[in-house]
C-alpha positions as CSV (number, residue, x, y, z in Angstrom):
1,M,89.6,163.2,89.6
2,N,91.0,162.0,92.9
3,I,94.5,163.2,93.6
4,V,96.6,161.3,96.2
5,S,100.1,162.2,97.2
6,E,102.7,159.5,96.5
7,G,105.6,161.2,98.4
8,E,106.2,161.4,102.1
9,G,103.4,163.4,103.8
10,L,99.7,163.2,103.9
11,N,97.6,160.7,102.1
12,K,100.4,158.5,100.7
13,L,98.9,156.2,98.1
14,F,98.9,152.4,98.7
15,G,96.4,151.1,96.1
16,V,95.2,147.6,95.2
17,Y,93.6,147.6,91.8
18,L,91.6,145.4,89.4
19,L,92.3,145.4,85.7
20,M,90.3,143.9,82.8
21,S,91.6,143.0,79.4
22,Q,90.1,144.8,76.5
23,N,91.7,142.3,74.1
24,V,88.9,140.3,72.3
25,K,91.1,137.2,72.6
26,Y,91.2,137.5,76.4
27,K,87.8,138.9,77.0
28,G,86.8,138.8,80.7
29,R,90.4,138.2,81.9
30,V,91.1,140.2,85.1
31,Y,94.2,140.9,87.0
32,I,94.7,142.2,90.6
33,G,97.8,144.2,91.6
34,F,99.4,146.7,94.0
35,T,100.7,150.2,93.1
36,M,101.8,153.5,94.4
37,N,101.6,155.2,91.0
38,P,98.6,154.1,88.9
39,Q,99.6,155.8,85.7
40,R,103.1,154.4,85.6
41,R,101.8,150.9,86.5
42,M,99.3,151.0,83.7
43,K,101.9,151.9,81.2
44,Q,104.1,149.0,82.4
45,H,101.2,146.5,82.1
46,N,100.3,147.6,78.6
47,R,103.9,147.7,77.4
48,G,104.6,144.2,78.7
49,K,106.9,142.3,81.0
50,N,110.1,143.7,79.4
51,Y,109.1,147.1,80.5
52,G,108.1,146.3,84.1
53,G,104.7,144.8,83.5
54,A,103.5,141.6,85.1
55,K,104.1,138.3,83.4
56,K,100.4,137.4,83.7
57,T,99.3,140.6,81.8
58,S,102.1,140.7,79.2
59,G,100.8,140.4,75.7
60,K,97.1,140.2,76.8
61,G,96.3,143.9,76.7
62,P,95.3,146.6,76.3
63,W,94.2,146.6,79.9
64,E,91.8,149.0,81.7
65,M,91.9,149.8,85.4
66,I,88.3,149.2,86.6
67,L,88.6,150.0,90.3
68,M,91.1,150.6,93.1
69,V,90.9,150.1,96.9
70,H,93.1,152.5,98.8
71,G,93.5,154.1,102.2
72,F,95.7,151.4,103.7
73,P,97.9,152.7,106.5
74,N,101.1,151.2,104.9
75,E,102.5,149.2,102.0
76,V,102.4,145.9,104.0
77,S,98.7,146.2,104.8
78,A,97.9,146.8,101.1
79,L,100.1,143.9,99.9
80,R,98.3,141.6,102.3
81,F,95.0,142.7,100.9
82,E,96.3,142.2,97.4
83,W,97.5,138.6,98.2
84,A,94.2,137.6,99.8
85,W,92.2,139.0,96.9
86,Q,94.4,137.2,94.4
87,N,94.4,133.9,96.5
88,P,91.0,133.7,98.3
89,K,91.2,129.9,98.5
90,Q,94.5,130.1,100.4
91,S,93.6,133.0,102.6
92,R,93.0,132.2,106.3
93,M,90.8,135.2,106.6
94,L,88.5,134.0,103.8
95,K,88.4,130.3,104.2
96,F,85.0,130.3,106.0
97,N,83.3,132.8,103.6
98,N,82.5,130.4,100.7
99,V,84.9,131.9,98.2
100,D,86.4,128.6,97.0
101,K,84.6,128.6,93.6
102,L,82.6,130.6,91.2
103,K,78.8,130.5,91.6
104,Y,76.5,129.3,88.8
105,K,76.8,131.7,85.8
106,E,79.3,133.9,87.6
107,N,82.2,135.2,85.6
108,E,85.6,136.0,86.9
109,F,84.9,139.7,87.3
110,S,81.7,139.1,89.3
111,Y,83.6,136.6,91.4
112,R,86.4,139.0,92.2
113,L,83.8,141.7,93.2
114,R,82.1,139.2,95.5
115,V,85.4,138.3,97.1
116,M,86.3,142.0,97.5
117,N,83.0,142.7,99.2
118,M,83.6,139.8,101.7
119,M,87.1,141.2,102.4
120,L,85.9,144.7,103.0
121,N,83.4,143.2,105.5
122,S,86.0,140.9,107.2
123,G,88.8,141.3,109.7
124,P,91.3,142.9,109.7
125,W,90.2,145.1,106.7
126,Y,86.7,146.0,107.9
127,R,88.0,148.4,110.5
128,L,90.4,150.3,108.1
129,P,89.4,153.6,106.6
130,L,89.4,152.2,103.1
131,I,88.1,153.9,99.9
132,L,86.6,151.9,97.0
133,N,87.3,154.0,94.0
134,I,85.3,153.1,90.8
135,I,87.4,154.2,87.8
136,A,85.6,152.7,84.8
137,K,82.2,154.3,84.4
138,E,80.7,151.4,82.4
139,Y,81.1,149.1,85.4
140,S,79.9,151.6,88.0
141,S,76.4,150.1,88.5
142,K,77.7,146.5,88.8
143,I,80.4,147.5,91.3
144,M,78.0,149.5,93.4
145,D,75.4,146.8,93.4
146,A,78.0,144.2,94.5
147,N,79.2,146.5,97.3
148,E,76.0,147.9,98.9
149,S,76.9,146.3,102.2
150,I,80.4,147.8,102.8
151,P,81.0,149.2,106.3
152,L,79.5,152.7,106.7
153,H,82.8,154.3,107.6
154,M,84.3,153.3,104.2
155,K,83.9,155.6,101.2
156,M,82.9,154.9,97.7
157,E,84.3,157.4,95.1
158,H,84.3,157.7,91.3
159,G,86.9,158.7,88.8
160,P,90.6,158.1,88.0
161,I,93.3,158.4,90.6
162,T,96.4,160.4,90.0
163,A,99.5,160.0,92.2
164,T,101.3,163.3,92.5
165,Q,104.3,164.6,94.3
166,S,102.4,167.7,95.6
167,Y,101.6,167.9,99.2
168,V,98.5,169.0,101.1
169,P,98.8,172.8,101.6
170,S,99.9,174.5,104.8
171,F,98.6,173.8,108.3
172,Q,96.4,176.9,108.1
173,K,93.9,175.0,105.9
174,F,93.0,172.8,108.8
175,Q,93.2,174.9,112.0
176,P,94.6,178.5,111.7
177,T,93.7,179.4,115.3
178,L,96.3,177.0,116.7
179,L,99.1,179.0,115.3
180,N,98.3,181.9,117.6
181,N,98.3,179.6,120.7
182,Q,101.3,177.4,120.2
183,D,102.4,177.8,123.9
184,E,99.0,176.7,125.2
185,I,98.1,173.6,123.3
186,R,96.4,171.1,125.5
187,C,94.5,167.9,124.9
188,Y,90.8,168.6,125.0
189,I,90.1,165.3,126.9
190,C,92.9,164.9,129.4
191,A,93.9,168.6,129.6
192,K,97.6,167.8,129.5
193,Y,100.1,169.9,127.4
194,F,101.4,168.2,124.2
195,E,105.0,167.1,124.6
196,N,107.6,167.5,121.8
197,G,107.1,165.0,119.1
198,V,103.7,163.8,120.3
199,P,101.1,163.7,117.5
200,I,98.1,166.2,117.7
201,I,94.7,165.3,116.3
202,I,92.4,168.1,115.2
203,C,88.7,168.2,114.2
204,N,87.7,168.4,110.6
205,N,85.4,171.2,111.5
206,T,87.4,174.4,110.9
207,N,85.3,176.2,113.5
208,C,86.2,173.7,116.1
209,K,89.3,174.3,118.2
210,M,89.7,170.8,119.6
211,T,93.2,169.3,119.9
212,V,93.5,165.9,121.3
213,H,95.9,163.0,121.8
214,I,95.4,160.0,119.4
215,Y,94.9,157.6,122.4
216,C,92.6,159.9,124.2
217,L,90.3,160.3,121.1
218,A,90.4,156.5,120.4
219,K,89.4,155.8,124.0
220,F,86.6,158.3,123.8
221,M,85.2,156.9,120.6
222,L,85.5,153.3,121.7
223,H,83.8,153.7,125.1
224,N,83.5,150.1,126.3
225,S,84.3,148.4,122.9
226,E,86.8,145.5,122.9
227,H,88.5,146.9,119.7
228,I,91.9,148.6,119.9
229,L,91.2,151.3,117.3
230,P,87.9,153.0,116.4
231,T,86.6,153.5,112.8
232,H,84.5,156.6,113.4
233,G,82.7,158.6,116.1
234,S,81.8,162.1,117.2
235,C,84.0,165.0,118.1
236,P,84.1,165.4,121.9
237,S,84.0,169.2,121.4
238,C,81.5,170.0,118.6
239,S,79.9,166.5,118.2
240,Q,80.7,166.5,114.4
241,Y,80.9,163.0,112.8
242,L,84.6,162.1,112.5
243,H,86.3,159.4,110.4
244,F,89.2,158.2,112.6
245,G,91.4,157.2,109.7
246,E,91.1,160.7,108.1
247,L,92.1,162.3,111.4
248,I,95.2,160.1,111.7
249,S,96.3,161.1,108.2
250,K,96.2,164.8,109.2
251,Q,98.0,164.4,112.5
252,L,100.4,167.2,113.5
253,Y,103.6,167.4,115.6
254,V,104.8,170.0,118.0
255,F,108.6,170.7,118.3
256,G,109.4,173.6,120.5
257,K,107.2,176.4,119.3
258,K,106.6,175.1,115.8
259,I,103.9,172.9,114.4
260,F,104.7,170.5,111.6
261,L,102.6,168.4,109.3
262,K,103.1,164.7,109.5
């Protein structure tokens, strides 16, 4: 089970999901939506529009959540992904990707998988640290086959997603050595001290003592690239492979002599 925090703090959930109707009368019917709480949203869909469910799903259930794409930096980004996935024929990002109609013998579910794969490989989404979460086991093989070509920095996970109000444990989990050196925290790349309120990025390797500014690490990972933000790269200190989006989600702040989680 993948647990993602819904409250303020690390790993806030912004998810775009795909449902499939289990009603024999509406066999093959799919629905795409956005949520920050999958369990609550599923209850609403299955209870109907009078209980907060969507008009398009009301009375056509029971519905099953097949997959979810999450890892978006904010709600707006996720909602834009949702709209494009729902309306590929109107999306400016997808108009040159041949998604205007279903292929021969292609059902709605297969079509939506094809569109999703194109989106994950298209701008602006292909540079985000997204996670494709396969929830329904019976569709796992089909989803994986349809998404063999997603960007290498994106993850593919399995199992249900639970939004919870619990937060990631204390800072010690990530870098305990920093707590003993709060007065001497410098950027590994530019060697400048961190000013109050400036985010600190640390390495995922608990044995690595690297602390670095976001912009310094981005510049290091990008080298001569024309992009603004990197997707992945190596730690400038220990050379471990790093996922830029994950590092951003774990950024820390210094205020006086105290370090706070984001």
